[in-house]
Backbone bond lengths (Angstrom), bond angles and torsions (degrees), N, CA, C in turn:
res aa  C-N    CA-C-N  psi(-1)  N-CA   C-N-CA  omega(-1)  CA-C   N-CA-C  phi
1 M - - - 1.444 - - 1.531 109.08 -
2 Y 1.297 116.86 136.12 1.458 123.66 -179.78 1.524 109.44 -92.69
3 R 1.332 115.70 130.69 1.458 120.31 174.54 1.529 108.01 -124.54
4 E 1.304 115.59 132.67 1.457 120.76 -179.44 1.526 110.51 -70.24
5 I 1.315 115.69 135.66 1.458 121.30 176.16 1.524 107.68 -90.45
6 K 1.326 115.45 122.41 1.457 120.51 -178.50 1.522 109.21 -108.45
7 P 1.337 117.24 120.37 1.467 120.73 -179.32 1.526 113.44 -54.25
8 E 1.329 116.61 -36.50 1.469 119.09 -178.99 1.528 111.89 -67.05
9 K 1.322 117.26 -29.24 1.466 120.89 177.54 1.527 110.05 -72.29
10 L 1.331 116.99 -44.44 1.457 120.87 176.16 1.520 109.76 -59.55
11 S 1.307 116.68 -44.19 1.461 122.38 179.62 1.530 110.80 -58.62
12 A 1.310 116.86 -49.92 1.468 121.48 -179.49 1.527 111.22 -63.69
13 N 1.323 117.10 -40.67 1.456 120.37 -178.97 1.526 112.01 -69.32
14 L 1.316 117.52 -37.73 1.461 120.23 176.01 1.531 110.49 -61.47
15 R 1.314 116.46 -46.81 1.469 120.15 178.96 1.529 111.23 -62.27
16 S 1.314 116.47 -42.16 1.460 121.22 -179.86 1.531 112.10 -63.24
17 E 1.320 116.27 -46.83 1.465 120.08 -179.18 1.526 111.49 -67.21
18 R 1.321 117.55 -37.64 1.466 120.13 175.90 1.521 110.37 -63.68
19 S 1.315 115.64 -40.52 1.460 120.85 179.59 1.529 111.16 -63.45
20 K 1.315 117.06 -42.41 1.476 121.43 178.52 1.526 111.15 -58.48
21 L 1.321 115.79 -37.96 1.463 120.82 -179.04 1.526 112.58 -90.19
22 N 1.342 115.13 -5.48 1.464 121.65 -178.89 1.530 111.48 54.82
23 I 1.357 115.75 49.81 1.462 120.41 179.05 1.528 110.16 -122.95
24 T 1.306 114.79 152.07 1.463 121.97 179.44 1.529 110.05 -85.66
25 I 1.316 114.91 171.19 1.465 120.03 173.75 1.524 109.57 -60.74
26 E 1.320 116.53 -39.00 1.469 120.18 179.34 1.526 111.52 -62.42
27 E 1.326 116.65 -41.64 1.475 120.59 178.59 1.523 110.49 -66.63
28 L 1.321 117.10 -41.63 1.466 119.85 177.33 1.519 110.54 -63.68
29 S 1.312 116.91 -38.24 1.460 120.93 176.62 1.527 110.40 -59.89
30 F 1.322 116.44 -46.05 1.464 121.38 179.13 1.529 110.98 -61.62
31 R 1.342 116.56 -45.29 1.467 121.00 -177.76 1.527 112.96 -68.06
32 S 1.336 115.75 -35.25 1.466 120.03 -172.61 1.527 114.03 -98.44
33 G 1.330 116.33 -24.10 1.458 119.67 -174.17 1.516 112.82 80.96
34 V 1.334 116.66 12.59 1.464 121.97 178.68 1.531 107.78 -95.51
35 N 1.318 116.60 133.32 1.453 123.74 -178.13 1.531 111.68 -54.91
36 T 1.336 116.56 141.06 1.469 120.22 -179.67 1.529 112.54 -62.30
37 N 1.325 117.66 -34.83 1.474 119.46 177.54 1.521 111.05 -64.10
38 T 1.317 116.63 -40.05 1.469 120.83 176.99 1.519 110.03 -63.13
39 L 1.324 116.76 -45.49 1.467 121.12 179.73 1.522 111.98 -63.27
40 T 1.308 116.53 -40.76 1.463 120.01 178.36 1.523 110.03 -62.05
41 G 1.320 117.12 -45.33 1.463 121.17 177.99 1.514 112.43 -61.76
42 L 1.332 116.68 -43.16 1.468 120.12 178.81 1.526 110.98 -66.45
43 S 1.321 117.18 -41.29 1.467 121.25 -179.19 1.520 112.37 -67.69
44 N 1.326 116.66 -27.29 1.471 120.91 178.87 1.522 112.87 -94.38
45 G 1.318 116.49 -2.34 1.461 120.24 -179.15 1.507 113.96 76.26
46 K 1.333 117.74 11.26 1.465 121.15 -177.38 1.513 112.96 -92.75
47 N 1.314 116.83 -20.76 1.464 121.49 178.84 1.522 107.59 -105.48
48 T 1.315 116.56 110.40 1.467 119.87 -177.24 1.525 111.82 -106.96
49 G 1.324 117.57 1.80 1.459 121.13 -178.06 1.516 112.35 -97.90
50 C 1.302 116.95 65.54 1.461 122.32 -177.08 1.525 109.98 -95.52
51 T 1.333 116.36 128.98 1.462 120.18 -179.90 1.524 110.76 -86.34
52 L 1.312 115.55 163.96 1.461 120.92 176.43 1.520 110.36 -62.31
53 S 1.318 116.43 -36.62 1.463 120.82 177.88 1.529 110.91 -61.35
54 T 1.321 116.82 -44.08 1.463 120.94 178.75 1.517 110.66 -64.45
55 L 1.323 117.07 -44.79 1.464 120.57 177.93 1.524 111.13 -59.27
56 N 1.316 116.46 -41.58 1.463 120.86 179.81 1.532 110.86 -63.12
57 K 1.324 116.88 -44.24 1.472 121.20 178.80 1.526 110.86 -61.95
58 L 1.319 116.55 -43.53 1.461 120.30 -179.67 1.518 111.92 -67.09
59 A 1.320 116.29 -44.00 1.466 120.19 179.03 1.528 110.44 -60.43
60 H 1.316 116.49 -44.02 1.461 120.63 179.46 1.535 110.78 -62.68
61 A 1.322 117.17 -45.63 1.465 121.56 -178.71 1.529 112.30 -65.11
62 L 1.331 116.52 -31.13 1.461 121.33 -179.59 1.527 112.91 -94.15
63 D 1.339 116.21 -3.79 1.468 122.95 -179.43 1.530 112.30 58.73
64 V 1.335 114.62 46.46 1.464 121.92 176.08 1.534 107.56 -135.69
65 S 1.308 116.93 170.30 1.456 120.88 176.35 1.529 109.76 -85.16
66 I 1.313 115.33 160.69 1.466 119.68 175.37 1.529 109.57 -59.67
67 E 1.319 116.58 -39.34 1.471 120.69 179.65 1.521 111.26 -59.94
68 E 1.332 116.49 -37.88 1.461 119.78 178.98 1.527 111.55 -65.85
69 L 1.318 116.83 -29.97 1.456 119.98 177.18 1.526 111.66 -75.32
70 L 1.319 116.20 -34.60 1.462 119.93 -172.64 1.527 115.13 -89.86
71 Y 1.341 118.09 -29.60 1.474 119.31 -170.97 1.500 113.82 -123.88
């Protein structure tokens, strides 16, 4: 089954998961190895070009599944 990926959902989920862990974008960048500018764009919904590799790094750093980040 195909499900549309919505940037605003990824953005909201990233902010929510960071909030649960009480970590900043800088801390998530350190944990995931993803550039802070990329994270800022994703968190604001302005960067919609996210690779599977980036999603995997973020999911691992936040201890959630990729699906939890996207849907």
